[in-house]
PAZAPA-4460 file (N, C-alpha, C; in steps of 0.05 Angstrom, whole numbers, plus 32768, in hexadecimal, padded with zeros to 4 digits):
% residues 150
    n_x    n_y    n_z   ca_x   ca_y   ca_z    c_x    c_y    c_z   seq   type   mol
   86FB   8888   889B   8702   8887   8894   8712   8875   888B     1      M     A
   871D   8860   8888   8736   8847   887A   873D   8851   8863     2      I     A
   875D   8856   8862   8767   884F   884E   877A   883B   8853     3      L     A
   8777   8825   8837   8781   8806   883C   8795   8809   8839     4      A     A
   879D   8824   8823   87BA   881C   881D   87D1   882E   880F     5      N     A
   87E3   883C   8808   87E6   884F   8804   87E5   8856   87E9     6      E     A
   87D8   883E   87E2   87BC   885E   87CA   87AD   8855   87C8     7      A     A
   879F   8850   87EA   878B   886A   87E4   8791   8880   87F0     8      A     A
   87A4   8886   87F8   87B4   8894   8807   87B3   88AF   87E7     9      T     A
   87C3   889D   87E1   87C5   88B3   87C3   87AC   88B3   87C0    10      A     A
   8798   88B3   87BA   8786   88AC   87AC   8778   88CD   87C0    11      A     A
   8778   88C7   87D1   876A   88D7   87EB   877C   88F6   87E1    12      L     A
   8784   88F8   87DC   87A1   8911   87D8   879C   891D   87C6    13      A     A
   87A1   8908   87B1   878B   8916   878E   8779   891A   8795    14      A     A
   8762   8919   879C   8750   891E   8799   874A   8935   87A8    15      A     A
   8759   8942   87C1   8753   895D   87C9   8768   8960   87BF    16      L     A
   8777   8961   87AE   878A   8977   879F   8777   8986   8791    17      A     A
   875D   8988   8789   8755   8998   8773   8747   89A5   8783    18      P     A
   8741   89AA   87A6   871E   89BA   87A4   8732   89CF   87B7    19      V     A
   8756   89CF   87B9   875A   89D9   87D5   875E   89FB   87BC    20      L     A
   8766   8A10   87D2   8762   8A1E   87C7   876F   8A36   87D4    21      R     A
   8778   8A41   87CC   8785   8A5B   87DC   877E   8A61   87FD    22      K     A
   879A   8A64   8812   8789   8A75   882B   8783   8A5B   8834    23      G     A
   8782   8A41   8823   877A   8A1D   883E   878E   8A1F   8843    24      D     A
   878E   8A0F   8858   87A2   89FF   8879   8794   89E2   887C    25      I     A
   87A1   89D3   8871   8798   89B5   887D   87AC   89BE   888F    26      V     A
   87A9   899E   889F   87AF   89A1   88BF   87AB   8978   88C3    27      G     A
   87D0   896A   88C4   87D0   8950   88C4   87DB   8958   88DB    28      L     A
   87D3   893D   88E3   87D6   892C   8900   87D6   8917   88FE    29      S     A
   87E1   8904   8917   87F0   88F0   8917   8810   88E6   891E    30      G     A
   8808   88CB   8928   8815   88C0   8936   882E   88C4   891D    31      G     A
   884E   88BD   8926   8864   88B9   8912   885D   88A7   8909    32      L     A
   8858   889D   88F1   885E   888B   88DC   883A   888D   88CB    33      G     A
   8830   889D   88DB   881E   889B   88DD   8803   88A2   88B0    34      S     A
   8818   88A7   88A4   8811   88B4   888E   880E   88D2   887E    35      G     A
   8818   88EB   889C   8811   8902   8895   8827   8906   8877    36      K     A
   8843   88FB   8872   8853   8904   8867   884C   88FD   8845    37      T     A
   8841   88E4   8849   8847   88D2   882F   881F   88DC   8826    38      T     A
   8816   88EA   8838   87EF   88FB   882A   8808   8913   881B    39      F     A
   880F   892C   8832   881A   8940   8825   8823   8942   8810    40      I     A
   883C   8923   8805   8854   891A   87F1   8833   8912   87D5    41      R     A
   8827   88FF   87D7   8817   88FB   87C4   87F9   8918   87BD    42      H     A
   87F5   892A   87D3   87EA   8939   87D1   87E4   894E   87BE    43      L     A
   8812   8956   87CB   8828   8969   87B6   8824   8957   879B    44      L     A
   882E   8942   878B   882D   8933   877B   881A   893C   8772    45      A     A
   87FD   893B   876F   87DF   8942   876A   87E3   895A   8765    46      A     A
   87F6   8964   8768   87E6   8995   876C   87FF   899E   8747    47      L     A
   881A   8979   8746   8835   897F   873B   8848   8981   873B    48      G     A
   884F   897D   8757   8860   8981   875E   8872   896B   8764    49      Q     A
   8888   8967   8748   8891   894D   8741   88B4   8947   8747    50      E     A
   88C6   895E   8751   88D3   8962   8765   88D0   894C   8782    51      D     A
   88E1   8944   878B   88E3   8928   87A5   88CB   894E   87B7    52      E     A
   88C2   8937   87CB   88C0   8953   87EE   88BC   893F   8806    53      V     A
   88DF   8950   8803   88DA   893D   8821   88C8   894C   883B    54      P     A
   88D8   8939   8857   88C8   8945   886A   88D0   8956   8878    55      S     A
   88C6   8968   8871   88CE   897A   8882   88D8   8983   88A6    56      P     A
   88E2   8970   88AF   88E1   8967   88CB   88F8   897D   88D8    57      S     A
   890C   8983   88CC   891E   8993   88CD   8921   89B1   88CA    58      F     A
   891B   89AE   889F   890E   89CB   889E   8902   89D7   88AD    59      A     A
   88E9   89C9   88AB   88CE   89D3   88C0   88AE   89E5   88AD    60      I     A
   88C3   89E6   8891   88B7   89F6   8880   88C2   89E8   886C    61      V     A
   88B2   89EB   885B   88BA   89DB   8834   88A6   89EE   8822    62      I     A
   88B1   8A06   880F   889F   8A14   8807   88A5   8A02   87DA    63      P     A
   888B   8A09   87DF   8882   8A00   87C4   887E   8A0B   87AF    64      Y     A
   887C   8A17   87A4   886F   8A29   8788   8854   8A1B   877B    65      D     A
   883B   8A22   876F   882A   8A13   8761   8827   8A39   8757    66      H     A
   881A   8A26   8741   880C   8A41   8736   87F1   8A4B   873D    67      V     A
   87E3   8A3B   8739   87C7   8A38   8749   87C1   8A4E   8760    68      L     A
   87D3   8A40   8773   87D5   8A3B   8791   87DF   8A51   8798    69      L     A
   87F3   8A56   878A   880B   8A6F   879E   8822   8A56   87A6    70      G     A
   882A   8A5E   87BD   8839   8A49   87D4   8831   8A30   87E9    71      V     A
   8835   8A28   87D3   882E   8A0B   87EA   8843   8A05   87FE    72      L     A
   8835   8A12   8814   884F   8A08   8838   8850   89F5   8836    73      L     A
   8864   89D6   8845   8858   89C5   884C   886A   89CE   8867    74      H     A
   8862   89CA   887C   886A   89D0   8894   886A   89B8   88AA    75      A     A
   8879   89AC   88BD   8882   8993   88CB   8888   89A1   88E9    76      D     A
   8873   8999   88F9   8872   89B3   8912   8889   89A1   8928    77      L     A
   888A   8990   8927   8894   8979   8937   88A4   897E   894D    78      Y     A
   88B8   8989   8944   88D1   898F   8954   88C6   89AE   895C    79      R     A
   88AC   89B8   895C   88A0   89D8   8969   8899   89CD   897D    80      I     A
   88AC   89D7   8998   88A3   89D5   89B8   888C   89F0   89BA    81      E     A
   8884   89F8   89B2   8873   8A1C   89C1   8874   8A2A   89A7    82      H     A
   884B   8A28   89A0   883C   8A3B   898B   884F   8A54   898B    83      P     A
   885C   8A60   89A1   886F   8A7E   899B   8881   8A82   8983    84      G     A
   888B   8A61   897F   88A6   8A56   895E   88A2   8A5F   8952    85      E     A
   8879   8A69   8945   886F   8A66   8935   8870   8A7F   8928    86      L     A
   8876   8A8E   8938   887D   8AB2   8927   888E   8AB4   8917    87      A     A
   88A3   8AA3   8926   88C7   8AAC   8910   88C0   8A8B   88F3    88      E     A
   88B1   8A82   88EC   88AB   8A71   88D4   8890   8A89   88C9    89      L     A
   8890   8A95   88D4   886B   8AA0   88C5   884F   8A8E   88C4    90      G     A
   8857   8A85   88CB   884D   8A66   88C8   881D   8A71   88C7    91      L     A
   882D   8A8E   88E9   8816   8A90   88EE   8807   8AB0   88DC    92      D     A
   880F   8AB3   88BC   880E   8ACB   88BA   8808   8AC5   8891    93      S     A
   880F   8AAB   888F   880D   8A97   8877   880B   8A9C   8858    94      S     A
   87E8   8AAF   886A   87D7   8ABD   885B   87C4   8AB3   8846    95      G     A
   87B3   8AC3   883D   87AA   8ABE   881E   87AC   8AB0   880C    96      E     A
   87D0   8AB8   8804   87DD   8AAF   87F2   87E0   8A95   87EB    97      D     A
   87E6   8A7F   87FE   87F5   8A6E   87FD   87DE   8A5C   8806    98      S     A
   87E7   8A3A   8807   87E0   8A2F   880E   87E9   8A17   8829    99      V     A
   87D7   8A11   8846   87FA   8A0C   8859   87EC   89F3   8851   100      L     A
   87F8   89DB   885C   8803   89BC   8865   880D   89BB   887C   101      L     A
   8809   89B7   8897   880F   89AF   88AE   8808   89A0   88B8   102      V     A
   882E   8993   88BF   8829   8968   88C9   8828   897D   88E5   103      E     A
   881B   896B   88FD   881A   8972   8916   8810   898C   891B   104      W     A
   87F8   89A0   891B   87F0   89BD   8916   87EF   89BB   893B   105      P     A
   87ED   899C   8942   87E5   89AF   8964   87F9   89B3   8973   106      E     A
   881D   89A3   8973   8828   89C5   8979   881F   89E1   896E   107      H     A
   8817   89EA   895D   8815   8A0A   8959   87F9   8A09   8972   108      A     A
   87EC   89FB   8983   87DC   8A0F   8998   87BC   8A07   8992   109      G     A
   87AC   89FD   89AB   878F   89FF   899B   878B   8A03   8993   110      P     A
   878C   8A27   8990   8774   8A3F   897F   8788   8A42   8963   111      A     A
   8790   8A3B   8955   87AC   8A3C   893E   879F   8A33   892C   112      A     A
   8798   8A49   891A   8785   8A40   8902   876D   8A21   8905   113      W     A
   8758   8A38   890D   8735   8A28   890D   873A   8A1C   88FD   114      P     A
   8744   8A32   88E2   872F   8A2B   88D1   8733   8A10   88B3   115      D     A
   874C   8A0F   88C9   8753   89F1   88B5   8751   89DE   88B0   116      A     A
   8744   89C9   88A4   873F   89AB   88A2   8753   8999   88AA   117      L     A
   8754   8983   88C0   8760   897A   88CA   8759   8961   88C5   118      R     A
   876A   8957   88CB   8770   893A   88C0   877F   892F   88D4   119      L     A
   877C   891A   88D9   877D   8900   88F0   8783   88E8   88E6   120      T     A
   87A3   88E3   88E2   87A5   88CB   88D7   87B4   88B3   88F1   121      F     A
   87A6   888F   88F0   87B5   8885   88FD   87AF   886A   88F1   122      A     A
   87CD   8867   8903   87D3   8847   88F8   87B4   8838   88F7   123      I     A
   87A4   8822   88EB   87A1   8806   88E6   87A1   87FC   88DC   124      T     A
   87BD   87EB   88D7   87CE   87D9   88C8   87E0   87D9   88BB   125      G     A
   87E8   87D0   88B7   880A   87CC   88B2   880F   87DE   888D   126      P     A
   87ED   87E4   887F   87F3   87F9   886F   87D9   8807   886B   127      E     A
   87C9   87FD   8881   87AD   880E   8881   87B2   8830   8894   128      S     A
   879F   883B   8894   87A5   8851   889E   878D   885C   88AA   129      R     A
   8778   886E   88C6   8769   8874   88BE   8766   888D   88C0   130      G     A
   8751   8899   88B7   8751   88B5   88B2   8735   88C9   88C1   131      L     A
   873A   88D2   88C9   872B   88E7   88D5   8722   88FF   88D7   132      T     A
   8710   8909   88C2   8714   8931   88C5   8710   8938   88D2   133      A     A
   870D   8953   88E0   8706   8970   88EC   86F9   8970   88D0   134      S     A
   86E7   8986   88D5   86E4   8993   88AA   86D0   89A4   88C5   135      V     A
   86DC   89CB   88B4   86D3   89D7   88BC   86CF   89E8   88B1   136      P     A
   86AD   8A02   88B1   869F   8A0B   88A7   86AE   8A12   8887   137      A     A
   86C6   8A13   8881   86D7   8A28   8868   86E1   8A0C   885D   138      A     A
   86D5   89EF   8864   86DA   89DC   8851   86BF   89C5   884D   139      W     A
   86AC   89DA   8855   8691   89C8   8856   8696   89D1   8824   140      E     A
   8685   89B2   8823   867F   89AE   880C   8696   89AA   87FE   141      G     A
   86B2   89A9   8806   86CB   899C   8804   86DA   897E   8808   142      R     A
   86C9   898B   8821   86D7   8965   8827   86BD   8958   8835   143      W     A
   86B9   892F   8838   86D5   8928   8823   86D9   892F   8807   144      P     A
   86F3   8931   87F9   86F6   8946   87DF   86D8   892E   87D1   145      P     A
   86CC   893E   87B3   86C0   893A   87B0   86CC   891F   8799   146      P     A
   86B8   890B   878F   86C6   88F6   877A   86D8   88DE   878B   147      H     A
   86DF   88E6   87A6   86F1   88D3   87B3   86DF   88BC   87C4   148      F     A
   86E2   88AB   87C4   86D6   8886   87D0   86E6   8888   87DF   149      Q     A
   86F6   8881   87F4   86FE   886F   880A   8700   884D   87FF   150      P     A
***
């Protein structure tokens, strides 16, 4: 799908917000500047996050509390060099009481999070982004989000 501009990215994030469930994992891939963090900022805003949503590039994981979904974990694995480093972060056991939003999930290795919705962003123009989704069985009927028109 093509997201023509940031408003389209925000609309997609807002459409995804109500279909998230505890235990969900969303992996976001793509080059630097392709829209991963922007998408997560809009998603967290749609879920009611009013404070600034910084990129977790240096913190690696930033938690946000949510009334219905428990803890939302925003992780950025760009600086992870070996999948074994994830054990220190606790992301391999984030569990059924949280939602994990992870940028650069490929840094966790090919076997990580097989039930994750995988979104891959690509820069297609000054404002537009291409988005490709890999949809596991756990996400069937929820992706693409109902009522979203690109």
